[in-house]
matplotlib code that plots the C-alpha trace (Angstrom):
import matplotlib.pyplot as plt

x = [98.0, 99.2, 99.6, 97.1, 99.3, 101.6, 104.0, 105.0, 108.5, 109.5, 113.2, 115.8, 119.4, 118.4, 121.1, 122.2, 118.8, 116.7, 118.3, 118.0, 114.3, 113.2, 114.7, 112.9, 109.6, 110.1, 110.4, 107.0, 104.9, 106.9, 104.2, 103.8, 104.9, 107.2, 107.2, 110.3, 109.6, 113.1, 113.5, 116.9, 118.9, 122.6, 123.8, 122.7, 119.6, 117.7, 120.5, 120.8, 117.0, 117.4, 120.0, 117.7, 114.9, 116.8, 116.2, 113.0, 109.9, 107.8, 110.0, 109.6, 111.1, 109.7, 112.4, 111.7, 113.9, 114.6, 113.3, 109.6, 108.2, 106.7, 103.2, 103.7, 105.7, 102.8, 100.4, 102.5, 102.6, 98.8, 98.4, 100.6, 98.6, 95.1, 96.2, 97.0, 95.3, 96.2, 93.7, 95.8, 98.1, 100.7, 102.6, 105.9, 109.1, 112.4, 114.5, 113.3, 111.4, 108.4, 108.9, 107.9, 106.8, 103.5, 102.6, 100.7, 98.6, 97.9, 96.7, 94.4, 93.0, 92.4, 90.1, 87.4, 88.4, 89.0, 92.0, 94.6, 96.6, 99.9, 99.5, 102.2, 99.6, 97.1, 97.7, 100.6, 102.1, 105.1, 108.4, 112.0, 115.2, 113.3, 114.3, 111.8, 111.4, 110.5, 107.9, 106.3, 106.2, 104.6, 102.2, 101.2, 100.8, 98.4, 96.4, 96.3, 95.1, 92.4, 91.0, 90.8, 89.5, 87.3, 88.9, 88.9, 92.2, 95.1, 98.0, 97.0, 100.7, 101.9, 103.0, 102.6, 99.2, 97.4, 94.5, 92.0, 92.0, 88.3, 89.1, 91.7, 89.2, 86.7, 89.2, 90.1, 93.7, 94.3, 93.0, 95.6, 98.5, 99.8, 103.5, 105.1, 103.1, 100.1, 100.0, 99.4, 96.8, 95.0, 94.8, 93.3, 90.9, 89.7, 88.9, 87.1, 85.0, 83.9, 82.5, 84.6, 85.9, 89.4, 91.2, 94.4, 97.0, 99.6, 103.1, 106.5, 108.2, 112.0, 114.2, 115.8, 118.6, 120.9, 121.1, 119.7, 116.2, 114.2, 112.1, 112.5, 110.9, 109.5, 107.7, 106.3, 105.1, 103.7, 101.6, 100.4, 99.0, 97.9, 95.6, 93.4, 93.2, 92.3, 89.6, 87.9, 88.6, 88.3]
y = [119.6, 117.1, 113.6, 110.9, 107.9, 106.0, 103.4, 100.9, 99.2, 96.5, 96.1, 93.7, 94.2, 96.3, 98.9, 98.1, 98.9, 101.3, 104.7, 104.0, 102.5, 105.8, 107.8, 105.8, 106.1, 109.9, 109.8, 108.2, 109.5, 112.5, 113.5, 110.1, 109.4, 106.5, 104.5, 102.1, 99.5, 98.2, 95.1, 96.0, 95.5, 94.6, 96.2, 99.7, 100.0, 101.8, 104.3, 105.2, 105.8, 108.0, 110.1, 110.3, 111.7, 114.8, 116.0, 114.3, 115.4, 112.7, 109.9, 108.3, 105.3, 102.8, 100.9, 97.5, 95.6, 92.6, 90.3, 90.1, 89.1, 90.5, 90.3, 92.2, 94.7, 95.5, 95.5, 98.1, 100.1, 99.9, 101.2, 104.0, 104.8, 104.6, 107.0, 109.6, 111.2, 108.7, 107.4, 105.0, 102.6, 100.4, 97.3, 97.2, 95.2, 96.8, 94.9, 96.3, 93.3, 95.6, 98.3, 101.8, 102.5, 100.8, 103.1, 105.6, 102.7, 101.4, 104.8, 105.3, 101.8, 102.4, 105.4, 102.8, 99.7, 98.8, 96.8, 96.6, 93.6, 93.8, 90.5, 88.4, 86.0, 88.1, 89.2, 91.6, 90.3, 88.1, 87.3, 87.8, 86.0, 83.2, 79.5, 77.0, 75.6, 79.0, 79.7, 76.3, 77.1, 80.5, 79.6, 76.4, 78.4, 80.9, 78.1, 76.0, 79.0, 79.9, 76.4, 76.0, 79.6, 79.9, 83.3, 84.2, 86.2, 85.0, 86.2, 85.5, 85.4, 88.6, 91.5, 94.5, 96.0, 99.2, 99.3, 102.0, 103.3, 102.4, 98.9, 98.5, 100.2, 97.5, 94.7, 93.4, 93.7, 92.2, 88.9, 88.8, 86.4, 85.1, 85.6, 85.5, 84.2, 83.5, 87.1, 88.2, 85.5, 86.2, 89.9, 89.5, 86.9, 89.1, 91.8, 89.3, 88.0, 91.5, 91.7, 94.7, 95.3, 93.9, 94.4, 93.1, 95.3, 93.4, 93.7, 92.3, 90.9, 90.9, 89.0, 91.0, 93.3, 93.1, 91.1, 87.8, 86.5, 85.9, 83.2, 79.9, 76.4, 77.1, 80.1, 78.1, 75.1, 77.4, 78.9, 75.5, 74.8, 78.3, 78.5, 75.8, 77.8, 81.0, 79.0, 77.9, 80.8, 84.0]
z = [157.2, 159.7, 158.1, 159.1, 158.4, 160.7, 159.5, 162.3, 161.6, 164.2, 164.3, 165.6, 164.3, 161.3, 161.5, 157.8, 156.5, 158.7, 157.7, 154.0, 154.5, 156.3, 153.3, 150.9, 152.8, 152.9, 149.0, 148.5, 151.5, 152.8, 155.3, 157.0, 160.5, 161.3, 164.5, 165.0, 167.6, 168.4, 170.6, 172.2, 169.1, 170.0, 166.8, 167.8, 165.6, 168.3, 169.0, 165.3, 165.1, 168.2, 166.4, 163.3, 165.4, 166.1, 162.5, 161.7, 163.6, 162.2, 163.4, 166.8, 168.6, 171.0, 172.7, 174.3, 176.7, 174.6, 171.8, 172.7, 169.4, 166.1, 167.5, 170.6, 168.7, 166.3, 169.3, 171.0, 167.8, 167.4, 170.9, 170.1, 167.0, 168.7, 171.3, 168.7, 165.7, 163.0, 160.5, 158.6, 160.4, 158.5, 159.2, 157.3, 157.6, 158.4, 155.8, 152.5, 151.6, 151.5, 148.9, 150.1, 146.4, 147.3, 150.3, 148.2, 146.5, 149.9, 151.1, 148.1, 148.6, 152.3, 151.5, 150.7, 152.7, 156.4, 155.7, 152.8, 152.3, 150.3, 148.3, 146.6, 145.2, 143.2, 139.6, 139.4, 142.6, 143.2, 145.0, 144.2, 145.2, 147.0, 146.9, 145.6, 149.2, 150.6, 147.8, 148.6, 152.2, 151.7, 149.2, 151.0, 154.2, 152.6, 151.0, 154.2, 156.2, 153.6, 153.6, 157.4, 158.1, 155.0, 154.3, 150.6, 150.7, 148.6, 150.8, 154.6, 155.8, 154.4, 156.7, 154.6, 155.7, 156.1, 158.8, 159.2, 162.8, 163.0, 162.2, 165.1, 167.4, 166.7, 167.6, 170.9, 170.9, 174.3, 172.8, 170.1, 171.2, 168.0, 166.7, 163.3, 160.5, 162.8, 163.9, 160.3, 159.8, 162.9, 162.4, 159.0, 160.1, 163.0, 160.5, 158.3, 161.2, 161.9, 158.4, 157.3, 153.9, 153.0, 149.7, 148.3, 146.5, 144.4, 145.6, 144.6, 147.8, 147.7, 150.0, 152.7, 151.4, 154.4, 157.5, 158.5, 158.1, 161.3, 159.7, 161.4, 161.4, 164.8, 163.6, 160.5, 162.6, 165.4, 162.6, 161.4, 164.9, 165.7, 162.6, 164.3, 167.5, 165.5, 163.8, 166.9, 169.3, 167.2]

ax = plt.figure().add_subplot(projection="3d")
ax.plot(x, y, z, "-o")
ax.set_aspect("equal")
plt.show()
């Protein structure tokens, strides 16, 4: 039977990770489809995925002209998913910070929920190889967002998620303009405002295995300001 799961992986210079990540995903959810959304990676990530497609019928590539942002990459992936027969649509980083071992747990939880959040801040969750400053920023960002938005979820800034197709169909994707951390906050808050069922699955988040982090102070401060916009416009 054709798999109903699509895993969306945005990439920018992930040539050191992407092939191994795809292999690991196949170990845990062998029938899932994978869509790599590559923003014109100078290191050849897109070219490598193109080669891998030749021997993997459940792998696809969406090339974009340049570095257009995480939020728009996921929106492009969502539109791809909604135009096809997928029931479960994942967000997943391309740097091994999101461990594929959790994918079956997400799929099981999604049978009874509209959105599954991979959570670092519930019992059983956590982070590895982070500095104290990054832990404070992450925990503080989630607490800050929960307080302003009145959303009772412990990890609002996380990017490891599984949406039901019906959930995305109820949303107005044209109205989502956030990037980075704030994109993750906004997507969860929009589902919350629709009154849909959200659950959190504990994950251990590991710092990226190879390459350079795309986190920046600009992304962090953009999220702080954007939370207020989300509160009054969504």
